[in-house]
N, C-alpha and C positions, 0 to 999 in steps of 0.2 A: 534493421538493427540486429546485431549478432547476439549469440547466446550469452557471452560473458558481459557484454555491455548491458544486456537485460538484467543479469544478476546484480551488477553494480547499481543499475537504476532502481531495482527492487530494494536493495539494501539501503540505499540513500533515501528513497521515498519512505520506507518504513521508519527509518530513524527520524526523518523530518516530521512524519505523522506523530511519532511518539513525543517529540518536542512540542508540537502544537496542542495535542490533547492534554487537558489538565488531569492531575492525579497520577497514580503510579500504576503503570501497566506491567504485568509480569512478563517473564521471558527474557532470555539473553539475546545475543547477537544472532544466533541461529533462528530463533523464533521470529526475530525482527526481519531477517532475510526472507523467511518463508512467507510471513504475512505481507511483507512489502512486495514480493513477487506476485502473490495472489491479488493484492490490491492493485498493482500495476496492470495485471491482466483484466481485472474487473473494471478498473477505470478506463482502459482502452476499449473494452467491449461496450460499456455504457456510453462512452464518448462517441463511438461509432454508431451506436443505436440511436442516441438522442440528438447529438450535435453533428453527426456525419463527419467526425474527426477521428483519426486513428493514431496510434503510436508510430510516428514517422521516423524520427531520428533522435539520437541521444541528446543533442544540444537544442532541440526544439522546445520552446516554452510550453506549448500545448501538451507535449508528451509528459513533461514534469508535472504540470498542473493536474492532468488526468491521473497520473500514477500516484501523486500525493493524495488527491481526493479519494481515489479508490482505496489507498492504504488506510486513510482515516476511517472510512466506512468499515473496512475489514477489522481494524483495531477496535472499533466500537462494538461490533458483533462479537469479536473474541472476548472483549471485556465483559459483555453481558453473560456469555456462556461460562467463562472462567470464574466470574463473580458468583454465579449460582452454585458452582461446584465448591467454591471455597466456603460458602455459607453453610453447607451441609455438615 
């Protein structure tokens, strides 16, 4: 998968993860892009480690599920960190 397709995958995976998670997550489209890219990388790494599956192609279902799952995980961690900062 190319660099730009990975950026698009990260942006869309981050946006889908924000839609799936309840509540209001902070950050605009740039934060969504960054968290989506980190989530896609994390999902691909965990998928390869646990399920022996990797991010193969842009239109592959396992690629999207791993990227969205990783983005959800990253958004949850980001929410816990940003939530602590906002409470202070």
